[in-house]
Backbone as CSV, one residue per row, in Angstrom:
resi,resn,N_x,N_y,N_z,CA_x,CA_y,CA_z,C_x,C_y,C_z
1,MET,74.007,73.907,126.087,74.723,72.763,126.632,73.891,71.515,126.355
2,ALA,74.510,70.496,125.855,73.814,69.243,125.557,73.374,68.581,126.854
3,THR,72.280,67.848,126.783,71.729,67.197,127.963,72.733,66.257,128.606
4,SER,73.498,65.533,127.799,74.462,64.587,128.363,75.571,65.303,129.133
5,SER,76.080,66.399,128.597,77.132,67.129,129.308,76.553,67.841,130.534
6,ARG,75.318,68.292,130.428,74.663,68.916,131.577,74.492,67.894,132.697
7,ARG,74.081,66.695,132.327,73.907,65.636,133.326,75.244,65.291,133.998
8,ARG,76.318,65.223,133.221,77.645,64.948,133.786,78.067,66.052,134.755
9,THR,77.792,67.288,134.377,78.115,68.420,135.247,77.324,68.343,136.545
10,LEU,76.052,68.017,136.449,75.212,67.875,137.645,75.732,66.748,138.538
11,GLU,76.113,65.638,137.921,76.630,64.501,138.694,77.914,64.870,139.421
12,SER,78.811,65.553,138.734,80.082,65.914,139.362,79.885,66.914,140.503
13,ALA,78.829,67.718,140.427,78.549,68.702,141.471,77.627,68.149,142.560
14,GLY,77.152,66.925,142.383,76.241,66.343,143.365,74.864,66.976,143.334
15,LEU,74.422,67.419,142.162,73.154,68.127,142.039,72.111,67.371,141.224
16,VAL,72.217,66.057,141.197,71.242,65.251,140.470,70.051,64.975,141.386
17,HIS,68.864,65.204,140.869,67.638,64.944,141.632,67.586,63.450,141.963
18,PRO,67.456,63.107,143.236,67.488,61.699,143.627,66.273,60.903,143.170
19,ASN,65.225,61.614,142.766,63.977,60.949,142.388,63.454,61.549,141.077
20,ALA,64.343,61.725,140.107,63.985,62.398,138.858,62.859,61.699,138.105
21,GLU,62.800,60.379,138.224,61.746,59.646,137.520,60.360,59.940,138.090
22,ALA,60.294,60.499,139.293,59.006,60.830,139.914,58.517,62.227,139.535
23,VAL,59.330,62.991,138.812,58.934,64.337,138.405,57.935,64.224,137.261
24,THR,56.691,64.659,137.527,55.624,64.564,136.529,55.117,65.930,136.087
25,ALA,55.715,67.000,136.576,55.296,68.353,136.207,55.432,68.524,134.702
26,GLU,54.481,69.212,134.116,54.421,69.374,132.664,55.680,69.989,132.068
27,LEU,56.315,70.911,132.787,57.540,71.541,132.280,58.642,70.519,132.008
28,PHE,58.618,69.419,132.731,59.687,68.422,132.638,59.275,67.200,131.822
29,ASP,58.350,67.385,130.895,57.855,66.242,130.110,58.775,65.838,128.961
30,GLY,59.881,66.557,128.777,60.841,66.228,127.726,60.676,67.043,126.463
31,SER,59.590,67.791,126.343,59.378,68.581,125.133,60.149,69.900,125.161
32,ARG,60.647,70.278,126.314,61.433,71.502,126.463,62.811,71.118,127.005
33,PRO,63.837,71.116,126.178,65.159,70.648,126.607,65.764,71.444,127.762
34,PHE,65.333,72.690,127.936,65.864,73.504,129.025,65.504,72.906,130.390
35,PHE,64.334,72.315,130.496,63.854,71.765,131.758,64.271,70.303,131.870
36,LEU,65.142,70.017,132.819,65.691,68.678,132.995,65.317,68.163,134.375
37,ALA,64.564,67.079,134.413,64.102,66.526,135.685,65.252,66.088,136.586
38,ALA,66.400,65.835,136.022,67.562,65.422,136.812,68.249,66.607,137.504
39,ASP,67.894,67.828,137.134,68.502,69.026,137.711,67.780,69.380,139.007
40,LYS,68.359,68.963,140.122,67.729,69.108,141.434,67.384,70.564,141.760
41,VAL,68.288,71.492,141.488,68.052,72.896,141.821,66.919,73.464,140.970
42,GLN,66.914,73.135,139.696,65.863,73.625,138.815,64.502,73.059,139.221
43,VAL,64.463,71.800,139.572,63.209,71.173,139.977,62.693,71.814,141.269
44,LYS,63.585,72.051,142.220,63.172,72.702,143.466,62.601,74.092,143.184
45,TYR,63.301,74.858,142.338,62.833,76.207,142.009,61.453,76.156,141.353
46,GLU,61.303,75.276,140.392,60.015,75.182,139.694,58.907,74.685,140.611
47,MET,59.252,73.852,141.593,58.263,73.401,142.574,57.766,74.603,143.385
48,LEU,58.674,75.437,143.846,58.277,76.625,144.599,57.489,77.593,143.729
49,ARG,57.955,77.775,142.494,57.259,78.675,141.572,55.841,78.197,141.291
50,ALA,55.679,76.885,141.114,54.340,76.336,140.843,53.382,76.663,141.985
51,HIS,53.876,76.621,143.195,53.010,76.926,144.342,52.749,78.430,144.456
52,VAL,53.813,79.229,144.412,53.676,80.664,144.652,53.021,81.395,143.483
53,VAL,53.448,81.109,142.268,52.970,81.840,141.097,51.704,81.212,140.503
54,ASP,51.733,79.895,140.324,50.603,79.226,139.683,49.485,78.871,140.651
55,GLY,49.756,78.933,141.948,48.728,78.621,142.934,48.495,77.140,143.158
56,THR,49.421,76.311,142.718,49.315,74.870,142.945,49.454,74.606,144.434
57,SER,48.662,73.675,144.952,48.750,73.371,146.378,50.135,72.810,146.703
58,VAL,50.528,72.931,147.959,51.825,72.424,148.397,51.923,70.933,148.112
59,THR,50.887,70.195,148.449,50.896,68.745,148.254,51.071,68.386,146.781
60,ALA,50.314,69.062,145.912,50.395,68.766,144.479,51.745,69.198,143.903
61,ALA,52.205,70.379,144.272,53.491,70.865,143.755,54.623,69.922,144.164
62,ALA,54.615,69.503,145.415,55.654,68.587,145.886,55.593,67.270,145.126
63,ALA,54.410,66.692,145.004,54.264,65.399,144.329,54.682,65.486,142.859
64,GLU,54.284,66.553,142.168,54.613,66.710,140.749,56.118,66.877,140.516
65,HIS,56.837,67.263,141.547,58.270,67.517,141.396,59.125,66.481,142.118
66,GLY,58.496,65.393,142.550,59.244,64.277,143.130,59.684,64.484,144.569
67,TYR,58.973,65.339,145.297,59.310,65.596,146.692,58.088,65.339,147.576
68,SER,58.335,65.169,148.851,57.247,65.031,149.819,56.807,66.427,150.250
69,ARG,55.670,66.488,150.918,55.177,67.753,151.435,56.170,68.333,152.456
70,ALA,56.711,67.464,153.309,57.684,67.913,154.310,58.923,68.486,153.637
71,ALA,59.374,67.834,152.578,60.548,68.323,151.848,60.251,69.683,151.210
72,PHE,59.028,69.870,150.734,58.641,71.166,150.163,58.898,72.280,151.167
73,TYR,58.451,72.060,152.402,58.615,73.097,153.423,60.082,73.347,153.754
74,LEU,60.900,72.312,153.732,62.335,72.491,153.954,62.966,73.303,152.818
75,VAL,62.586,72.983,151.590,63.097,73.708,150.424,62.639,75.167,150.487
76,SER,61.388,75.377,150.834,60.846,76.729,150.923,61.569,77.554,151.983
77,ALA,61.822,76.954,153.133,62.530,77.665,154.201,63.959,77.986,153.783
78,ALA,64.607,77.061,153.118,65.981,77.296,152.648,66.008,78.423,151.622
79,PHE,65.014,78.456,150.739,64.930,79.509,149.728,64.663,80.858,150.390
80,ASP,63.758,80.886,151.375,63.473,82.128,152.089,64.702,82.656,152.803
81,ALA,65.511,81.749,153.350,66.689,82.151,154.112,67.857,82.582,153.233
82,ALA,68.054,81.912,152.093,69.280,82.157,151.314,69.046,82.399,149.829
83,GLY,67.804,82.497,149.395,67.542,82.700,147.973,67.922,81.470,147.164
84,MET,68.385,81.688,145.945,68.732,80.563,145.064,69.810,79.678,145.670
85,ALA,70.736,80.262,146.412,71.791,79.462,147.046,71.206,78.461,148.027
86,GLY,70.053,78.756,148.584,69.397,77.844,149.511,68.882,76.585,148.848
87,LEU,68.758,76.605,147.531,68.266,75.434,146.808,69.354,74.391,146.580
88,VAL,70.601,74.784,146.772,71.721,73.848,146.650,71.889,73.178,148.001
89,ASP,71.899,71.857,148.011,72.060,71.129,149.268,73.398,71.465,149.900
90,GLU,73.377,71.572,151.221,74.628,71.790,151.931,75.394,70.484,151.998
91,ARG,76.704,70.629,152.105,77.538,69.456,152.281,77.135,68.761,153.566
92,ARG,77.064,67.444,153.533,76.645,66.695,154.703,77.784,66.541,155.689
93,GLY,77.415,66.349,156.937,78.395,66.067,157.978,78.966,67.315,158.624
94,ARG,79.863,67.075,159.521,80.496,68.150,160.261,81.396,68.957,159.348
95,ARG,81.579,70.214,159.656,82.361,71.118,158.820,83.801,71.260,159.290
96,GLY,84.356,70.235,159.873,85.727,70.291,160.336,85.786,70.132,161.840
97,PRO,86.982,70.113,162.375,87.143,69.921,163.813,86.501,71.073,164.582
98,ILE,85.605,70.744,165.493,84.867,71.799,166.181,85.606,72.358,167.388
99,LYS,86.570,71.645,167.904,87.290,72.104,169.084,88.585,72.836,168.748
100,LEU,89.006,72.766,167.510,90.280,73.370,167.121,90.090,74.839,166.745
101,SER,90.315,75.710,167.700,90.254,77.142,167.427,91.559,77.564,166.759
102,PRO,91.567,78.729,166.151,92.826,79.208,165.555,93.966,79.297,166.584
103,GLN,93.625,79.634,167.833,94.657,79.730,168.871,95.260,78.356,169.172
104,ILE,94.416,77.322,169.218,94.910,75.977,169.496,95.754,75.469,168.332
105,ILE,95.312,75.737,167.124,96.086,75.324,165.945,97.452,76.013,165.948
106,GLU,97.471,77.292,166.293,98.745,78.031,166.370,99.646,77.439,167.459
107,PHE,99.050,77.067,168.585,99.803,76.455,169.676,100.423,75.136,169.220
108,ILE,99.645,74.308,168.529,100.139,73.013,168.043,101.251,73.218,167.018
109,ALA,101.055,74.179,166.121,102.055,74.441,165.079,103.376,74.913,165.676
110,GLY,103.310,75.636,166.782,104.524,76.155,167.401,105.197,75.197,168.368
111,ALA,104.557,74.051,168.612,105.110,73.087,169.573,106.253,72.304,168.953
112,ASP,107.075,71.769,169.814,108.201,70.928,169.388,107.657,69.721,168.624
113,PRO,108.096,69.486,167.387,107.586,68.371,166.585,107.864,67.004,167.205
114,GLY,108.807,66.922,168.115,109.126,65.654,168.751,108.184,65.275,169.885
115,ARG,107.349,66.209,170.309,106.414,65.923,171.402,105.256,65.091,170.894
116,SER,104.791,64.209,171.734,103.688,63.319,171.329,102.359,64.072,171.333
117,GLY,101.411,63.534,170.591,100.067,64.104,170.571,99.417,64.076,171.938
118,ALA,99.695,63.028,172.722,99.116,62.912,174.064,99.661,64.004,174.980
119,ASP,100.968,64.286,174.897,101.564,65.350,175.713,100.955,66.707,175.361
120,LEU,100.850,66.963,174.059,100.278,68.240,173.622,98.812,68.345,174.024
121,ALA,98.081,67.235,173.953,96.670,67.249,174.359,96.547,67.634,175.830
122,GLY,97.454,67.133,176.670,97.459,67.513,178.079,97.742,68.991,178.274
123,ASP,98.696,69.523,177.515,99.008,70.955,177.592,97.819,71.808,177.137
124,ILE,97.148,71.347,176.093,95.988,72.084,175.571,94.867,72.100,176.605
125,LEU,94.663,70.985,177.278,93.637,70.922,178.317,93.962,71.925,179.427
126,GLN,95.215,71.973,179.859,95.607,72.902,180.923,95.513,74.355,180.477
127,ARG,96.015,74.633,179.292,96.109,76.023,178.827,94.779,76.586,178.321
128,PHE,94.021,75.761,177.547,92.806,76.266,176.906,91.515,75.700,177.502
129,GLY,91.657,74.662,178.329,90.468,74.047,178.907,89.673,73.217,177.903
130,VAL,90.333,72.791,176.841,89.691,72.005,175.780,90.321,70.622,175.760
131,GLU,89.478,69.604,175.877,89.975,68.229,175.868,89.993,67.705,174.443
132,LEU,91.163,67.315,173.967,91.333,66.773,172.618,91.960,65.394,172.701
133,HIS,91.582,64.551,171.767,92.216,63.241,171.661,93.596,63.435,171.043
134,ARG,94.516,62.563,171.390,95.882,62.683,170.861,95.905,62.650,169.343
135,ARG,95.010,61.848,168.724,94.979,61.758,167.253,94.502,63.073,166.639
136,THR,93.597,63.764,167.302,93.144,65.068,166.806,94.321,66.037,166.785
137,VAL,95.115,66.003,167.827,96.296,66.878,167.898,97.285,66.493,166.807
138,GLU,97.502,65.204,166.619,98.443,64.754,165.595,97.973,65.138,164.194
139,ARG,96.675,65.035,163.935,96.138,65.444,162.628,96.253,66.949,162.430
140,ALA,96.093,67.700,163.531,96.139,69.153,163.445,97.525,69.655,163.020
141,ARG,98.522,68.839,163.228,99.871,69.250,162.790,99.923,69.400,161.287
142,TRP,99.012,68.784,160.560,98.987,68.837,159.091,98.137,69.984,158.575
143,LEU,97.447,70.696,159.446,96.575,71.803,158.998,97.366,73.011,158.592
């Protein structure tokens, strides 16, 4: 894969190293096309490998790969917990409505479409003990 198309793929996936210009590790010096400093996952992996296999100190490995010492430990913990998948950043923010259980969504879907979100929110509070804003209920009708 050409470097330009690889970079486009990384950008579309949100996997571009935010500090690629700070990567000074020898593998990423440009003489080996396989190693791309802009590839965040590859840089993280090589940072961990440099410490574990080559014996590079945590501070040096992190600095050579454009990360802080604290970030090294976060990357290491993520790798220990999930393997290679741990090197891919998780999507930021909440993962969806936290109060909408499948039962509540089913209740909203089965309700009369003419009822207001505020009325349904009151029913949900009584029936499920969960307080929802009327707009949350109205949005849930689209789920």
